[in-house]
N, C-alpha and C positions, 0 to 999 in steps of 0.2 A: 874351640874347633868349629864354631858356627859356620865359618866360610867354607868348610868342607862338605856341608849339606848340599847335595846336588839338586834336590827337588825345590823349585822356586817357591811353591806354596808352603812347604814345610819350613823352609828357611824364613819366609816372611812371618809365619806364625811364631817362630822362636824369637825373632827380633821384636815382635809385638809383646811377647811375654817379658822380655828384658826391659822394654819401655814401660810396661806396667809396673815393674819393680822400681824403676826410677821414680815414677809418679807417686808410688806409695812410700817413698823414702826408705826403700829396702836395699837399693843398689846405689852406691856412690856415683853421682853424675860424672865425676872424673873418670871412673872406671868404664862407664858406658861410652864416653867420648873416645877413650883410648882404644876400645874394642872396635868402634865404628871406624876410626881412622886407620886401624890396622886392616880392616876387612874391605873397605870401600874400593881400593884400587883393583881388586879382583872381582868386584860385583858387576855383572853384565846386565842384570835385570833393571831396566830404566825406571820402572815404577817403584821398585824397592829402593833403588838408589835415591830417588826423589824423596821417599818417605824418610829414609835415614838422614838425609841432609836437612829436611824440615825439622825433624826432631833434634838433630844436633845443633841447629841454629837456636831453637828454643832453649836447649840445655845451656849453650854457650852464653846466650844473652840474659837468661833469667835465673838459672839454678846455680851457677858457679859464683864463688866469692870473687872479689875484685882481683885478689892475688892470683887465684887459679886461672882466671880469664886472661890475665896478662901473660902468664906462663904458657898457656895453651894456644893463644891467638896465632903466633907465627907458624906453628905446625899445622893448624887447621887451615889457615890461609894458603900455605904452600901446597897442601893436598888439593884444595879446590882449584887453585890456579894451574897446577900441573895437570890435573885431570881435564880442566877446561881446554888446555892446549893439546893434550895427547891422548885423550880417551878415544877408543877406536870407532865409536859410533857418534854421529852428529847430534843425535838426541841427548846422549850423555854429556857431550861437551856443552850444550846449551843448559842442561840441568846444573852442571857445575858452575857455569858462568853466573847463573841466577843466585846460587848459593854464595859465591865469592862476592858478588855485589853487595850482599847483606852483611857478611861477617868480616869484611876487610876493615880493620880498625888500626893496625900499626902504621907507622910512617911508610914502611915498605909496601904494605898492602894498599894504602891510599895512593901511593905513586903509581902502582900498577893500574888502579882504577882510572887515574888521570891519563895514563898512557892509552888505555882502551878508549877513553873519551876523545883523545886527540887523533887516534888512528895510528900512533906509533907502535902499538901492539894489537894484534888481531889473532883470532883463533879460527881455523878453517871450519866453515859451516856455521859460525856463530855471527849472526847479523846484529849489530848494535842499532836497534830501532830508536826512534825519537823518544818513545816512552822510557826505554832503557837509559838514554842519556839523562833524562830528568831524574830517574831513580838513582843513578850514580851521583848526580849533583846533590840530591837530597841527602844521601849518605855522607858525602863530603862536608856538607853544611852541618849536619848533626854532629859530626866528629870534630867540628871547628877547625878544619884543615885551613892552613894559611892562604891557599889559593882559591878557596871555595867561592868567596864573594866575587872575585874577578871573573871566574868561570861562569858564575850565575849571570853576571851582566852580559857576557858574550852570548850565552845561550838565549837569554831573554831578547836580546837584540836580533838574533837570528830566527827565532820562532815567534811569528806574529799571529799565529792561529789562536782560536778560542781555547783549544786544548793547551796551547803553550802558556797562555795567561793563567789558566787554571793550575797547571803544573808548577808555574813559578810561584803562585800563592802557596801551594802545598809545600814546596821545597823551602820557602822562606820561613814557614812555621817551625822548622827544625833549628832555627838559630838559637844558640845557647847564650842568650842574654835576657835579662829580666824585663827590659823595656819592650822587647819584641813579644815576649810571652804575654805581658799585660795588654798590649795592643790587640793581639789575636783573641785573647779571651773576651775583651770588650766587643770585638767583631761578632763572636759567637752568640752573644746575648743581646747586643744592642744595635747591630748594624744591618738593617734590612737590605742594603744594597749588595751584600755579598751572597752569591748564589748558594743554596743549601748544599749542593753536591761539592762545591769548593770547600765548604766548612767540614763536611763529613770526610772528605779526602784528606784534610789537614789534621784531623784529630790525633792520628797516630804519630805524625811527624812532630806535632806540638809536644806529645808525651813520649819523646824519645827516651829509651831506657837508660841511656848514659847521662841523663839530665835530671836525676831525681831531686836534687836540691832545688832546682828551678821549678819543677812541676808539682811537687808535693803541696806547696801552698795553695794550689788551685783545686785540690781534691775536694775539700769541704765546700767551697763555693760551687763546684760542679754538681755535687750532691744536692745542695740547697736549691739549685736551679732546675731540678728535675720536674717539678710541676709546670714551670714555664716551658721547658723543652717539650714536654708531653703535649701542651696546648698548641705550640707554634710550629712544631716540626712534623714530618711524616712519620708513619707508624714504626718503621724500622730504625729511625734515627736514634731513639732513646737507647737501644741496645748498643749501637755504635758509640754513643756518648759514654756509656758506662764501661764498655770494653776498653776504651782508650784511657779514660781517666783512672779507673780502678786497675785495669790490666796493664797500664803504664807504670805501675808501682810494683815493688818486690820486697819491701822491708816491713818489719813488724809495726813501725810507726803508722804506716798507711793502713794496715789491717786494723789496728786499734781505733784509728780515726773512723773507719767505715762502721765498725761495730758500735762505737759510741753514737754515731749519727743515727743508726737504726734504732738504738735504744731510746734516744731522746727526741725523735721526731716521728710523727704519724704521717705515713705516706699512703697513697692509694695502694690497695693490695697488689695490683699489677706491677706498680713500680717497686714495691717492696720485694716481690718475687724476683724481679729482674736484678735488683741489687744483690740479693742472696745468690742467684745463679752465677753472676760474674765474680762475686767475692770468693767463690769456691776455688777458682784458679789462684787468686792471691793467697788464700790459706795454704794451698798446696805448695806454692812457691816459697812462702816463709818457712814451712815445715821442712822442705827439702834443703833449703839453704842453712837452716839451723842444724 
């Protein structure tokens, strides 16, 4: 009955308590998502809707089993798309568009993304900006959509700006093939010609959560490179590096690898603390999935 709570602050606090229960592995993430999907169509508070969608995206991408994700994906996509098209407030429609852009993984969902990209589909009050186009393309590439590469070539040819070249580099890091991953990892550690902000922006797309088999082999080299990264990069880059390489994993094998690395290697204390900080999320994810 949480949707019947009329006070926005009270309702937000209750949703926060439910999220805490998910994070402590006390509430099945499938039950949480079912309740969110039931409640969101009636939710008028934009800030709370944004929070619920952010947490639902994390739950969908990190906490569900593969089988549960396949089962839930069409329902979650349809909810976000329908609200993007029909929510009464423009701010809510934009909020649902941003969520849909991230969680669209089925063939039907990807086609709707391509329709938004081409202009065949539009939502009133939702402007598809250039950065949105690049993020849609990045999602399509990460999902290995059959049309993604041709669409990337078109967008690259149309956007000659510095930002366009940067976003093309970031999007291409999401390719689900071993040669591409190796080339990018070599760039990260050995190519001084690639700007640091390009590299930092591509770390998460490199470590796309649906490509664990391709990215897990880079977790140990990424940890071993920490002293070099600390020496050569800006102060906040190390945390971005760890958040992407450790945070881009969700299975026990990755958690065991990080623990063994800490046990067998002496890191500077600041690096060790950063690894422990980021590893906490991986531990939670493994516990919840188990």
